[in-house]
Backbone as XML, in Angstrom:
<?xml version="1.0"?>
<chain id="A" units="angstrom">
  <residue number="1" name="MET">
    <atom name="N" x="33.149" y="31.018" z="-1.597"/>
    <atom name="CA" x="31.753" y="31.317" z="-1.366"/>
    <atom name="C" x="30.856" y="30.321" z="-2.103"/>
  </residue>
  <residue number="2" name="LYS">
    <atom name="N" x="31.152" y="30.047" z="-3.404"/>
    <atom name="CA" x="30.358" y="29.104" z="-4.179"/>
    <atom name="C" x="30.475" y="27.696" z="-3.618"/>
  </residue>
  <residue number="3" name="LYS">
    <atom name="N" x="31.656" y="27.356" z="-3.121"/>
    <atom name="CA" x="31.869" y="26.037" z="-2.559"/>
    <atom name="C" x="31.007" y="25.829" z="-1.312"/>
  </residue>
  <residue number="4" name="LYS">
    <atom name="N" x="30.930" y="26.846" z="-0.464"/>
    <atom name="CA" x="30.109" y="26.766" z="0.748"/>
    <atom name="C" x="28.631" y="26.658" z="0.390"/>
  </residue>
  <residue number="5" name="PHE">
    <atom name="N" x="28.209" y="27.405" z="-0.637"/>
    <atom name="CA" x="26.812" y="27.382" z="-1.062"/>
    <atom name="C" x="26.440" y="25.997" z="-1.596"/>
  </residue>
  <residue number="6" name="LYS">
    <atom name="N" x="27.312" y="25.404" z="-2.408"/>
    <atom name="CA" x="27.050" y="24.066" z="-2.952"/>
    <atom name="C" x="26.993" y="23.028" z="-1.840"/>
  </residue>
  <residue number="7" name="LYS">
    <atom name="N" x="27.890" y="23.158" z="-0.885"/>
    <atom name="CA" x="27.916" y="22.213" z="0.230"/>
    <atom name="C" x="26.651" y="22.349" z="1.065"/>
  </residue>
  <residue number="8" name="LEU">
    <atom name="N" x="26.230" y="23.573" z="1.350"/>
    <atom name="CA" x="25.013" y="23.814" z="2.120"/>
    <atom name="C" x="23.776" y="23.312" z="1.369"/>
  </residue>
  <residue number="9" name="ALA">
    <atom name="N" x="23.732" y="23.551" z="0.053"/>
    <atom name="CA" x="22.607" y="23.080" z="-0.761"/>
    <atom name="C" x="22.554" y="21.555" z="-0.767"/>
  </residue>
  <residue number="10" name="GLY">
    <atom name="N" x="23.707" y="20.913" z="-0.852"/>
    <atom name="CA" x="23.764" y="19.448" z="-0.818"/>
    <atom name="C" x="23.284" y="18.891" z="0.506"/>
  </residue>
  <residue number="11" name="ILE">
    <atom name="N" x="23.691" y="19.519" z="1.596"/>
    <atom name="CA" x="23.270" y="19.071" z="2.929"/>
    <atom name="C" x="21.763" y="19.253" z="3.101"/>
  </residue>
  <residue number="12" name="LEU">
    <atom name="N" x="21.231" y="20.401" z="2.644"/>
    <atom name="CA" x="19.788" y="20.642" z="2.746"/>
    <atom name="C" x="18.991" y="19.659" z="1.894"/>
  </residue>
  <residue number="13" name="LEU">
    <atom name="N" x="19.480" y="19.355" z="0.708"/>
    <atom name="CA" x="18.803" y="18.388" z="-0.155"/>
    <atom name="C" x="18.807" y="17.001" z="0.479"/>
  </residue>
  <residue number="14" name="LEU">
    <atom name="N" x="19.936" y="16.598" z="1.017"/>
    <atom name="CA" x="20.039" y="15.307" z="1.687"/>
    <atom name="C" x="19.110" y="15.247" z="2.889"/>
  </residue>
  <residue number="15" name="ALA">
    <atom name="N" x="19.038" y="16.322" z="3.666"/>
    <atom name="CA" x="18.145" y="16.363" z="4.824"/>
    <atom name="C" x="16.683" y="16.279" z="4.392"/>
  </residue>
  <residue number="16" name="ALA">
    <atom name="N" x="16.318" y="16.968" z="3.308"/>
    <atom name="CA" x="14.932" y="16.936" z="2.829"/>
    <atom name="C" x="14.552" y="15.537" z="2.338"/>
  </residue>
  <residue number="17" name="VAL">
    <atom name="N" x="15.427" y="14.894" z="1.588"/>
    <atom name="CA" x="15.146" y="13.548" z="1.091"/>
    <atom name="C" x="15.066" y="12.559" z="2.249"/>
  </residue>
  <residue number="18" name="SER">
    <atom name="N" x="15.978" y="12.662" z="3.200"/>
    <atom name="CA" x="15.957" y="11.764" z="4.367"/>
    <atom name="C" x="14.695" y="11.976" z="5.194"/>
  </residue>
  <residue number="19" name="GLY">
    <atom name="N" x="14.323" y="13.228" z="5.402"/>
    <atom name="CA" x="13.107" y="13.526" z="6.154"/>
    <atom name="C" x="11.867" y="13.001" z="5.458"/>
  </residue>
  <residue number="20" name="GLY">
    <atom name="N" x="11.795" y="13.154" z="4.132"/>
    <atom name="CA" x="10.663" y="12.633" z="3.364"/>
    <atom name="C" x="10.592" y="11.120" z="3.438"/>
  </residue>
  <residue number="21" name="TYR">
    <atom name="N" x="11.742" y="10.463" z="3.359"/>
    <atom name="CA" x="11.791" y="9.004" z="3.454"/>
    <atom name="C" x="11.276" y="8.537" z="4.819"/>
  </residue>
  <residue number="22" name="LEU">
    <atom name="N" x="11.762" y="9.164" z="5.886"/>
    <atom name="CA" x="11.334" y="8.776" z="7.232"/>
    <atom name="C" x="9.849" y="9.070" z="7.448"/>
  </residue>
  <residue number="23" name="PHE">
    <atom name="N" x="9.354" y="10.177" z="6.912"/>
    <atom name="CA" x="7.941" y="10.518" z="7.054"/>
    <atom name="C" x="7.059" y="9.488" z="6.360"/>
  </residue>
  <residue number="24" name="LEU">
    <atom name="N" x="7.435" y="9.071" z="5.131"/>
    <atom name="CA" x="6.623" y="8.116" z="4.390"/>
    <atom name="C" x="6.616" y="6.733" z="5.028"/>
  </residue>
  <residue number="25" name="ARG">
    <atom name="N" x="7.581" y="6.447" z="5.844"/>
    <atom name="CA" x="7.627" y="5.162" z="6.533"/>
    <atom name="C" x="7.110" y="5.252" z="7.972"/>
  </residue>
  <residue number="26" name="GLY">
    <atom name="N" x="6.617" y="6.414" z="8.374"/>
    <atom name="CA" x="6.184" y="6.633" z="9.747"/>
    <atom name="C" x="4.765" y="6.174" z="10.021"/>
  </residue>
  <residue number="27" name="PRO">
    <atom name="N" x="4.379" y="6.172" z="11.301"/>
    <atom name="CA" x="3.043" y="5.705" z="11.690"/>
    <atom name="C" x="1.907" y="6.603" z="11.204"/>
  </residue>
  <residue number="28" name="GLN">
    <atom name="N" x="2.156" y="7.900" z="11.003"/>
    <atom name="CA" x="1.092" y="8.781" z="10.528"/>
    <atom name="C" x="0.645" y="8.375" z="9.129"/>
  </residue>
  <residue number="29" name="VAL">
    <atom name="N" x="1.591" y="8.102" z="8.259"/>
    <atom name="CA" x="1.266" y="7.681" z="6.894"/>
    <atom name="C" x="0.598" y="6.312" z="6.923"/>
  </residue>
  <residue number="30" name="SER">
    <atom name="N" x="1.078" y="5.420" z="7.780"/>
    <atom name="CA" x="0.485" y="4.089" z="7.899"/>
    <atom name="C" x="-0.981" y="4.180" z="8.299"/>
  </residue>
  <residue number="31" name="ASN">
    <atom name="N" x="-1.281" y="4.973" z="9.302"/>
    <atom name="CA" x="-2.667" y="5.110" z="9.750"/>
    <atom name="C" x="-3.533" y="5.781" z="8.689"/>
  </residue>
  <residue number="32" name="TYR">
    <atom name="N" x="-3.010" y="6.789" z="8.004"/>
    <atom name="CA" x="-3.766" y="7.470" z="6.954"/>
    <atom name="C" x="-4.084" y="6.510" z="5.806"/>
  </residue>
  <residue number="33" name="LEU">
    <atom name="N" x="-3.082" y="5.736" z="5.364"/>
    <atom name="CA" x="-3.303" y="4.791" z="4.278"/>
    <atom name="C" x="-4.294" y="3.702" z="4.674"/>
  </residue>
  <residue number="34" name="LYS">
    <atom name="N" x="-4.223" y="3.234" z="5.919"/>
    <atom name="CA" x="-5.187" y="2.232" z="6.381"/>
    <atom name="C" x="-6.604" y="2.780" z="6.307"/>
  </residue>
  <residue number="35" name="ASP">
    <atom name="N" x="-6.810" y="3.989" z="6.822"/>
    <atom name="CA" x="-8.141" y="4.589" z="6.794"/>
    <atom name="C" x="-8.631" y="4.759" z="5.361"/>
  </residue>
  <residue number="36" name="LEU">
    <atom name="N" x="-7.776" y="5.245" z="4.501"/>
    <atom name="CA" x="-8.154" y="5.539" z="3.123"/>
    <atom name="C" x="-8.413" y="4.274" z="2.313"/>
  </residue>
  <residue number="37" name="LEU">
    <atom name="N" x="-7.475" y="3.351" z="2.312"/>
    <atom name="CA" x="-7.565" y="2.178" z="1.448"/>
    <atom name="C" x="-8.489" y="1.098" z="1.987"/>
  </residue>
  <residue number="38" name="PHE">
    <atom name="N" x="-8.413" y="0.831" z="3.265"/>
    <atom name="CA" x="-9.164" y="-0.287" z="3.818"/>
    <atom name="C" x="-10.667" y="-0.039" z="3.830"/>
  </residue>
  <residue number="39" name="THR">
    <atom name="N" x="-11.091" y="1.194" z="4.115"/>
    <atom name="CA" x="-12.528" y="1.474" z="4.101"/>
    <atom name="C" x="-13.085" y="1.353" z="2.683"/>
  </residue>
  <residue number="40" name="GLN">
    <atom name="N" x="-12.328" y="1.792" z="1.681"/>
    <atom name="CA" x="-12.770" y="1.634" z="0.293"/>
    <atom name="C" x="-12.858" y="0.161" z="-0.089"/>
  </residue>
  <residue number="41" name="PHE">
    <atom name="N" x="-11.860" y="-0.614" z="0.290"/>
    <atom name="CA" x="-11.849" y="-2.046" z="-0.023"/>
    <atom name="C" x="-13.033" y="-2.741" z="0.633"/>
  </residue>
  <residue number="42" name="ASP">
    <atom name="N" x="-13.263" y="-2.438" z="1.918"/>
    <atom name="CA" x="-14.369" y="-3.065" z="2.643"/>
    <atom name="C" x="-15.712" y="-2.744" z="2.002"/>
  </residue>
  <residue number="43" name="SER">
    <atom name="N" x="-15.929" y="-1.490" z="1.664"/>
    <atom name="CA" x="-17.223" y="-1.092" z="1.109"/>
    <atom name="C" x="-17.453" y="-1.650" z="-0.293"/>
  </residue>
  <residue number="44" name="ARG">
    <atom name="N" x="-16.402" y="-1.851" z="-1.059"/>
    <atom name="CA" x="-16.567" y="-2.339" z="-2.436"/>
    <atom name="C" x="-16.613" y="-3.854" z="-2.534"/>
  </residue>
  <residue number="45" name="THR">
    <atom name="N" x="-15.971" y="-4.569" z="-1.612"/>
    <atom name="CA" x="-15.881" y="-6.019" z="-1.745"/>
    <atom name="C" x="-16.637" y="-6.787" z="-0.669"/>
  </residue>
  <residue number="46" name="GLY">
    <atom name="N" x="-16.856" y="-6.187" z="0.474"/>
    <atom name="CA" x="-17.477" y="-6.905" z="1.570"/>
    <atom name="C" x="-16.474" y="-7.675" z="2.423"/>
  </residue>
  <residue number="47" name="TYR">
    <atom name="N" x="-15.217" y="-7.619" z="2.053"/>
    <atom name="CA" x="-14.163" y="-8.271" z="2.831"/>
    <atom name="C" x="-13.441" y="-7.215" z="3.663"/>
  </residue>
  <residue number="48" name="GLU">
    <atom name="N" x="-13.019" y="-7.619" z="4.852"/>
    <atom name="CA" x="-12.297" y="-6.707" z="5.734"/>
    <atom name="C" x="-10.798" y="-6.949" z="5.586"/>
  </residue>
  <residue number="49" name="LEU">
    <atom name="N" x="-10.040" y="-5.882" z="5.456"/>
    <atom name="CA" x="-8.580" y="-5.971" z="5.387"/>
    <atom name="C" x="-7.975" y="-5.519" z="6.708"/>
  </residue>
  <residue number="50" name="THR">
    <atom name="N" x="-6.947" y="-6.215" z="7.142"/>
    <atom name="CA" x="-6.158" y="-5.784" z="8.291"/>
    <atom name="C" x="-4.686" y="-5.898" z="7.909"/>
  </residue>
  <residue number="51" name="ALA">
    <atom name="N" x="-3.884" y="-5.041" z="8.490"/>
    <atom name="CA" x="-2.445" y="-5.077" z="8.225"/>
    <atom name="C" x="-1.703" y="-4.592" z="9.455"/>
  </residue>
  <residue number="52" name="GLY">
    <atom name="N" x="-0.514" y="-5.117" z="9.629"/>
    <atom name="CA" x="0.314" y="-4.681" z="10.737"/>
    <atom name="C" x="0.851" y="-3.278" z="10.508"/>
  </residue>
  <residue number="53" name="ARG">
    <atom name="N" x="1.307" y="-3.014" z="9.296"/>
    <atom name="CA" x="1.935" y="-1.727" z="9.000"/>
    <atom name="C" x="1.865" y="-1.454" z="7.505"/>
  </residue>
  <residue number="54" name="LEU">
    <atom name="N" x="1.554" y="-0.227" z="7.145"/>
    <atom name="CA" x="1.585" y="0.224" z="5.756"/>
    <atom name="C" x="2.646" y="1.300" z="5.616"/>
  </residue>
  <residue number="55" name="TYR">
    <atom name="N" x="3.241" y="1.387" z="4.447"/>
    <atom name="CA" x="4.268" y="2.397" z="4.216"/>
    <atom name="C" x="4.332" y="2.721" z="2.731"/>
  </residue>
  <residue number="56" name="ALA">
    <atom name="N" x="4.924" y="3.836" z="2.415"/>
    <atom name="CA" x="5.118" y="4.248" z="1.020"/>
    <atom name="C" x="6.607" y="4.447" z="0.778"/>
  </residue>
  <residue number="57" name="ASN">
    <atom name="N" x="7.016" y="4.227" z="-0.447"/>
    <atom name="CA" x="8.406" y="4.402" z="-0.843"/>
    <atom name="C" x="8.443" y="5.347" z="-2.047"/>
  </residue>
  <residue number="58" name="LEU">
    <atom name="N" x="9.434" y="6.212" z="-2.109"/>
    <atom name="CA" x="9.501" y="7.189" z="-3.195"/>
    <atom name="C" x="10.135" y="6.661" z="-4.471"/>
  </residue>
  <residue number="59" name="PHE">
    <atom name="N" x="11.298" y="6.007" z="-4.361"/>
    <atom name="CA" x="12.053" y="5.580" z="-5.541"/>
    <atom name="C" x="12.374" y="4.103" z="-5.453"/>
  </residue>
  <residue number="60" name="PRO">
    <atom name="N" x="11.701" y="3.240" z="-6.202"/>
    <atom name="CA" x="10.538" y="3.456" z="-7.046"/>
    <atom name="C" x="9.300" y="3.637" z="-6.175"/>
  </residue>
  <residue number="61" name="PHE">
    <atom name="N" x="8.288" y="4.281" z="-6.730"/>
    <atom name="CA" x="7.101" y="4.595" z="-5.940"/>
    <atom name="C" x="6.240" y="3.346" z="-5.778"/>
  </residue>
  <residue number="62" name="TYR">
    <atom name="N" x="6.079" y="2.924" z="-4.529"/>
    <atom name="CA" x="5.167" y="1.823" z="-4.229"/>
    <atom name="C" x="4.595" y="2.013" z="-2.835"/>
  </residue>
  <residue number="63" name="VAL">
    <atom name="N" x="3.492" y="1.320" z="-2.611"/>
    <atom name="CA" x="2.872" y="1.257" z="-1.289"/>
    <atom name="C" x="3.005" y="-0.186" z="-0.844"/>
  </residue>
  <residue number="64" name="GLY">
    <atom name="N" x="3.491" y="-0.380" z="0.370"/>
    <atom name="CA" x="3.703" y="-1.725" z="0.883"/>
    <atom name="C" x="2.970" y="-1.955" z="2.184"/>
  </residue>
  <residue number="65" name="ALA">
    <atom name="N" x="2.757" y="-3.223" z="2.501"/>
    <atom name="CA" x="2.090" y="-3.603" z="3.748"/>
    <atom name="C" x="2.758" y="-4.857" z="4.293"/>
  </residue>
  <residue number="66" name="ARG">
    <atom name="N" x="2.784" y="-4.956" z="5.595"/>
    <atom name="CA" x="3.304" y="-6.138" z="6.283"/>
    <atom name="C" x="2.147" y="-6.814" z="7.014"/>
  </residue>
  <residue number="67" name="ASP">
    <atom name="N" x="2.197" y="-8.150" z="7.063"/>
    <atom name="CA" x="1.209" y="-8.946" z="7.799"/>
    <atom name="C" x="-0.218" y="-8.555" z="7.433"/>
  </residue>
  <residue number="68" name="ILE">
    <atom name="N" x="-0.558" y="-8.741" z="6.171"/>
    <atom name="CA" x="-1.886" y="-8.362" z="5.688"/>
    <atom name="C" x="-2.800" y="-9.593" z="5.680"/>
  </residue>
  <residue number="69" name="ARG">
    <atom name="N" x="-4.056" y="-9.357" z="6.061"/>
    <atom name="CA" x="-5.065" y="-10.428" z="6.078"/>
    <atom name="C" x="-6.371" y="-9.900" z="5.519"/>
  </residue>
  <residue number="70" name="MET">
    <atom name="N" x="-7.087" y="-10.762" z="4.802"/>
    <atom name="CA" x="-8.407" y="-10.435" z="4.294"/>
    <atom name="C" x="-9.389" y="-11.403" z="4.953"/>
  </residue>
  <residue number="71" name="LEU">
    <atom name="N" x="-10.412" y="-10.833" z="5.609"/>
    <atom name="CA" x="-11.381" y="-11.623" z="6.363"/>
    <atom name="C" x="-12.752" y="-11.545" z="5.705"/>
  </residue>
  <residue number="72" name="ASP">
    <atom name="N" x="-13.505" y="-12.658" z="5.756"/>
    <atom name="CA" x="-14.869" y="-12.620" z="5.246"/>
    <atom name="C" x="-15.803" y="-12.096" z="6.333"/>
  </residue>
  <residue number="73" name="ASP">
    <atom name="N" x="-17.106" y="-12.103" z="6.048"/>
    <atom name="CA" x="-18.065" y="-11.537" z="6.989"/>
    <atom name="C" x="-18.176" y="-12.325" z="8.288"/>
  </residue>
  <residue number="74" name="LYS">
    <atom name="N" x="-17.710" y="-13.582" z="8.309"/>
    <atom name="CA" x="-17.726" y="-14.404" z="9.524"/>
    <atom name="C" x="-16.425" y="-14.300" z="10.316"/>
  </residue>
  <residue number="75" name="GLY">
    <atom name="N" x="-15.465" y="-13.556" z="9.803"/>
    <atom name="CA" x="-14.189" y="-13.397" z="10.478"/>
    <atom name="C" x="-13.156" y="-14.438" z="10.102"/>
  </residue>
  <residue number="76" name="ASN">
    <atom name="N" x="-13.474" y="-15.292" z="9.109"/>
    <atom name="CA" x="-12.526" y="-16.311" z="8.655"/>
    <atom name="C" x="-11.494" y="-15.675" z="7.724"/>
  </residue>
  <residue number="77" name="VAL">
    <atom name="N" x="-10.253" y="-16.106" z="7.851"/>
    <atom name="CA" x="-9.181" y="-15.595" z="6.998"/>
    <atom name="C" x="-9.318" y="-16.220" z="5.609"/>
  </residue>
  <residue number="78" name="VAL">
    <atom name="N" x="-9.473" y="-15.381" z="4.596"/>
    <atom name="CA" x="-9.586" y="-15.835" z="3.216"/>
    <atom name="C" x="-8.239" y="-15.725" z="2.517"/>
  </residue>
  <residue number="79" name="PHE">
    <atom name="N" x="-7.496" y="-14.689" z="2.839"/>
    <atom name="CA" x="-6.189" y="-14.446" z="2.230"/>
    <atom name="C" x="-5.274" y="-13.825" z="3.271"/>
  </residue>
  <residue number="80" name="SER">
    <atom name="N" x="-4.024" y="-14.227" z="3.260"/>
    <atom name="CA" x="-3.026" y="-13.585" z="4.121"/>
    <atom name="C" x="-1.683" y="-13.591" z="3.393"/>
  </residue>
  <residue number="81" name="ALA">
    <atom name="N" x="-0.839" y="-12.657" z="3.776"/>
    <atom name="CA" x="0.500" y="-12.574" z="3.197"/>
    <atom name="C" x="1.424" y="-11.893" z="4.193"/>
  </residue>
  <residue number="82" name="ARG">
    <atom name="N" x="2.690" y="-12.327" z="4.207"/>
    <atom name="CA" x="3.688" y="-11.674" z="5.055"/>
    <atom name="C" x="3.916" y="-10.244" z="4.606"/>
  </residue>
  <residue number="83" name="GLY">
    <atom name="N" x="3.911" y="-10.039" z="3.286"/>
    <atom name="CA" x="4.141" y="-8.709" z="2.754"/>
    <atom name="C" x="3.534" y="-8.553" z="1.376"/>
  </residue>
  <residue number="84" name="ILE">
    <atom name="N" x="3.229" y="-7.322" z="1.028"/>
    <atom name="CA" x="2.681" y="-7.018" z="-0.286"/>
    <atom name="C" x="3.185" y="-5.638" z="-0.700"/>
  </residue>
  <residue number="85" name="LYS">
    <atom name="N" x="3.554" y="-5.508" z="-1.973"/>
    <atom name="CA" x="3.987" y="-4.219" z="-2.514"/>
    <atom name="C" x="3.203" y="-3.950" z="-3.794"/>
  </residue>
  <residue number="86" name="ALA">
    <atom name="N" x="2.619" y="-2.767" z="-3.878"/>
    <atom name="CA" x="1.889" y="-2.350" z="-5.073"/>
    <atom name="C" x="2.640" y="-1.183" z="-5.694"/>
  </residue>
  <residue number="87" name="TYR">
    <atom name="N" x="3.244" y="-1.430" z="-6.851"/>
    <atom name="CA" x="3.964" y="-0.381" z="-7.575"/>
    <atom name="C" x="2.934" y="0.424" z="-8.361"/>
  </residue>
  <residue number="88" name="VAL">
    <atom name="N" x="2.813" y="1.701" z="-8.032"/>
    <atom name="CA" x="1.740" y="2.550" z="-8.536"/>
    <atom name="C" x="2.284" y="3.467" z="-9.622"/>
  </residue>
  <residue number="89" name="GLY">
    <atom name="N" x="1.477" y="3.660" z="-10.686"/>
    <atom name="CA" x="1.827" y="4.593" z="-11.758"/>
    <atom name="C" x="1.545" y="6.021" z="-11.318"/>
  </residue>
  <residue number="90" name="LEU">
    <atom name="N" x="2.563" y="6.861" z="-11.295"/>
    <atom name="CA" x="2.400" y="8.239" z="-10.828"/>
    <atom name="C" x="1.555" y="9.085" z="-11.779"/>
  </residue>
  <residue number="91" name="SER">
    <atom name="N" x="1.655" y="8.839" z="-13.073"/>
    <atom name="CA" x="0.892" y="9.652" z="-14.023"/>
    <atom name="C" x="-0.608" y="9.468" z="-13.831"/>
  </residue>
  <residue number="92" name="ALA">
    <atom name="N" x="-1.043" y="8.285" z="-13.456"/>
    <atom name="CA" x="-2.468" y="8.042" z="-13.223"/>
    <atom name="C" x="-2.950" y="8.775" z="-11.969"/>
  </residue>
  <residue number="93" name="LEU">
    <atom name="N" x="-2.077" y="8.938" z="-10.974"/>
    <atom name="CA" x="-2.471" y="9.649" z="-9.755"/>
    <atom name="C" x="-2.812" y="11.101" z="-10.039"/>
  </residue>
  <residue number="94" name="LEU">
    <atom name="N" x="-2.157" y="11.698" z="-11.023"/>
    <atom name="CA" x="-2.463" y="13.074" z="-11.397"/>
    <atom name="C" x="-3.879" y="13.201" z="-11.964"/>
  </residue>
  <residue number="95" name="GLU">
    <atom name="N" x="-4.387" y="12.118" z="-12.546"/>
    <atom name="CA" x="-5.744" y="12.090" z="-13.083"/>
    <atom name="C" x="-6.742" y="11.541" z="-12.062"/>
  </residue>
  <residue number="96" name="LYS">
    <atom name="N" x="-6.326" y="11.407" z="-10.795"/>
    <atom name="CA" x="-7.139" y="10.880" z="-9.695"/>
    <atom name="C" x="-7.587" y="9.439" z="-9.959"/>
  </residue>
  <residue number="97" name="LYS">
    <atom name="N" x="-6.683" y="8.655" z="-10.531"/>
    <atom name="CA" x="-6.899" y="7.235" z="-10.767"/>
    <atom name="C" x="-5.747" y="6.480" z="-10.133"/>
  </residue>
  <residue number="98" name="VAL">
    <atom name="N" x="-5.987" y="5.225" z="-9.818"/>
    <atom name="CA" x="-4.927" y="4.386" z="-9.274"/>
    <atom name="C" x="-4.627" y="3.297" z="-10.295"/>
  </residue>
  <residue number="99" name="LEU">
    <atom name="N" x="-3.395" y="3.240" z="-10.719"/>
    <atom name="CA" x="-2.944" y="2.236" z="-11.662"/>
    <atom name="C" x="-1.829" y="1.443" z="-10.999"/>
  </residue>
  <residue number="100" name="ILE">
    <atom name="N" x="-2.080" y="0.179" z="-10.756"/>
    <atom name="CA" x="-1.073" y="-0.697" z="-10.161"/>
    <atom name="C" x="-0.336" y="-1.381" z="-11.301"/>
  </residue>
  <residue number="101" name="ARG">
    <atom name="N" x="0.917" y="-1.029" z="-11.455"/>
    <atom name="CA" x="1.726" y="-1.574" z="-12.549"/>
    <atom name="C" x="2.265" y="-2.965" z="-12.220"/>
  </residue>
  <residue number="102" name="ARG">
    <atom name="N" x="2.543" y="-3.194" z="-10.940"/>
    <atom name="CA" x="3.082" y="-4.483" z="-10.526"/>
    <atom name="C" x="2.670" y="-4.741" z="-9.092"/>
  </residue>
  <residue number="103" name="LEU">
    <atom name="N" x="2.318" y="-5.980" z="-8.792"/>
    <atom name="CA" x="1.921" y="-6.377" z="-7.445"/>
    <atom name="C" x="2.816" y="-7.536" z="-7.026"/>
  </residue>
  <residue number="104" name="VAL">
    <atom name="N" x="3.518" y="-7.366" z="-5.894"/>
    <atom name="CA" x="4.444" y="-8.383" z="-5.414"/>
    <atom name="C" x="3.951" y="-8.896" z="-4.066"/>
  </residue>
  <residue number="105" name="LEU">
    <atom name="N" x="3.753" y="-10.218" z="-3.974"/>
    <atom name="CA" x="3.298" y="-10.846" z="-2.735"/>
    <atom name="C" x="4.431" y="-11.666" z="-2.138"/>
  </residue>
  <residue number="106" name="SER">
    <atom name="N" x="4.602" y="-11.569" z="-0.818"/>
    <atom name="CA" x="5.577" y="-12.390" z="-0.099"/>
    <atom name="C" x="4.815" y="-13.308" z="0.847"/>
  </residue>
  <residue number="107" name="GLY">
    <atom name="N" x="4.996" y="-14.586" z="0.679"/>
    <atom name="CA" x="4.354" y="-15.555" z="1.552"/>
    <atom name="C" x="2.841" y="-15.553" z="1.477"/>
  </residue>
  <residue number="108" name="PRO">
    <atom name="N" x="2.243" y="-15.604" z="0.271"/>
    <atom name="CA" x="0.782" y="-15.590" z="0.193"/>
    <atom name="C" x="0.164" y="-16.906" z="0.647"/>
  </residue>
  <residue number="109" name="ASP">
    <atom name="N" x="-1.015" y="-16.835" z="1.223"/>
    <atom name="CA" x="-1.772" y="-18.002" z="1.663"/>
    <atom name="C" x="-3.239" y="-17.724" z="1.349"/>
  </residue>
  <residue number="110" name="ILE">
    <atom name="N" x="-3.799" y="-18.462" z="0.382"/>
    <atom name="CA" x="-5.186" y="-18.274" z="-0.016"/>
    <atom name="C" x="-5.984" y="-19.472" z="0.483"/>
  </residue>
  <residue number="111" name="ARG">
    <atom name="N" x="-7.058" y="-19.185" z="1.210"/>
    <atom name="CA" x="-7.922" y="-20.227" z="1.755"/>
    <atom name="C" x="-9.338" y="-19.984" z="1.263"/>
  </residue>
  <residue number="112" name="ALA">
    <atom name="N" x="-9.948" y="-21.018" z="0.715"/>
    <atom name="CA" x="-11.314" y="-20.863" z="0.232"/>
    <atom name="C" x="-12.051" y="-22.193" z="0.376"/>
  </residue>
  <residue number="113" name="THR">
    <atom name="N" x="-13.300" y="-22.117" z="0.821"/>
    <atom name="CA" x="-14.140" y="-23.289" z="0.945"/>
    <atom name="C" x="-15.542" y="-22.954" z="0.460"/>
  </residue>
  <residue number="114" name="ASP">
    <atom name="N" x="-16.274" y="-23.957" z="0.071"/>
    <atom name="CA" x="-17.685" y="-23.830" z="-0.291"/>
    <atom name="C" x="-17.954" y="-22.748" z="-1.321"/>
  </residue>
  <residue number="115" name="GLY">
    <atom name="N" x="-17.259" y="-22.785" z="-2.422"/>
    <atom name="CA" x="-17.527" y="-21.840" z="-3.502"/>
    <atom name="C" x="-16.982" y="-20.444" z="-3.274"/>
  </residue>
  <residue number="116" name="ARG">
    <atom name="N" x="-16.144" y="-20.239" z="-2.282"/>
    <atom name="CA" x="-15.604" y="-18.909" z="-2.013"/>
    <atom name="C" x="-14.675" y="-18.438" z="-3.130"/>
  </residue>
  <residue number="117" name="VAL">
    <atom name="N" x="-13.990" y="-19.353" z="-3.808"/>
    <atom name="CA" x="-13.091" y="-18.955" z="-4.879"/>
    <atom name="C" x="-13.902" y="-18.315" z="-6.005"/>
  </residue>
  <residue number="118" name="GLU">
    <atom name="N" x="-15.020" y="-18.942" z="-6.366"/>
    <atom name="CA" x="-15.859" y="-18.381" z="-7.421"/>
    <atom name="C" x="-16.395" y="-17.017" z="-6.997"/>
  </residue>
  <residue number="119" name="HIS">
    <atom name="N" x="-16.809" y="-16.893" z="-5.755"/>
    <atom name="CA" x="-17.317" y="-15.612" z="-5.258"/>
    <atom name="C" x="-16.224" y="-14.543" z="-5.293"/>
  </residue>
  <residue number="120" name="PHE">
    <atom name="N" x="-15.023" y="-14.925" z="-4.891"/>
    <atom name="CA" x="-13.903" y="-13.983" z="-4.878"/>
    <atom name="C" x="-13.556" y="-13.521" z="-6.287"/>
  </residue>
  <residue number="121" name="LEU">
    <atom name="N" x="-13.616" y="-14.422" z="-7.260"/>
    <atom name="CA" x="-13.281" y="-14.072" z="-8.634"/>
    <atom name="C" x="-14.361" y="-13.211" z="-9.292"/>
  </residue>
  <residue number="122" name="ARG">
    <atom name="N" x="-15.590" y="-13.205" z="-8.760"/>
    <atom name="CA" x="-16.676" y="-12.426" z="-9.333"/>
    <atom name="C" x="-16.867" y="-11.080" z="-8.649"/>
  </residue>
  <residue number="123" name="LEU">
    <atom name="N" x="-15.900" y="-10.634" z="-7.876"/>
    <atom name="CA" x="-16.019" y="-9.334" z="-7.219"/>
    <atom name="C" x="-16.147" y="-8.239" z="-8.266"/>
  </residue>
  <residue number="124" name="PRO">
    <atom name="N" x="-16.922" y="-7.205" z="-7.976"/>
    <atom name="CA" x="-17.105" y="-6.136" z="-8.972"/>
    <atom name="C" x="-15.809" y="-5.373" z="-9.214"/>
  </residue>
  <residue number="125" name="ALA">
    <atom name="N" x="-15.648" y="-4.956" z="-10.443"/>
    <atom name="CA" x="-14.474" y="-4.167" z="-10.806"/>
    <atom name="C" x="-14.641" y="-2.758" z="-10.238"/>
  </residue>
  <residue number="126" name="PRO">
    <atom name="N" x="-13.543" y="-2.126" z="-9.825"/>
    <atom name="CA" x="-13.635" y="-0.744" z="-9.320"/>
    <atom name="C" x="-14.179" y="0.192" z="-10.377"/>
  </residue>
  <residue number="127" name="LYS">
    <atom name="N" x="-14.943" y="1.174" z="-9.928"/>
    <atom name="CA" x="-15.551" y="2.142" z="-10.850"/>
    <atom name="C" x="-14.729" y="3.401" z="-10.913"/>
  </residue>
</chain>
């Protein structure tokens, strides 16, 4: 009886973890993260962000994006990357703050002309 219970509990735990993993990598989470993060970024910086796909990972906890681009007000690409991962501190999320412990860029491409680098470096800090 105990053996069957342990086996059933193990199968249920595996199913729950697998389901959570698939959900965090699904299109619903991608669309939600785009709406949440990109509108905040646009309103605070004046730059528009676009990405092919966003996803979250549980262990270790990070938010990732594929084919990300940052556009200025004229539609020119200022920054692009094949991929980006932001490793987020979970304890800060409990306090309704976002703490990025590590940021990993794959294939970054930064383009700036006519003083855009200085403008980009003087962006206001998040409040």
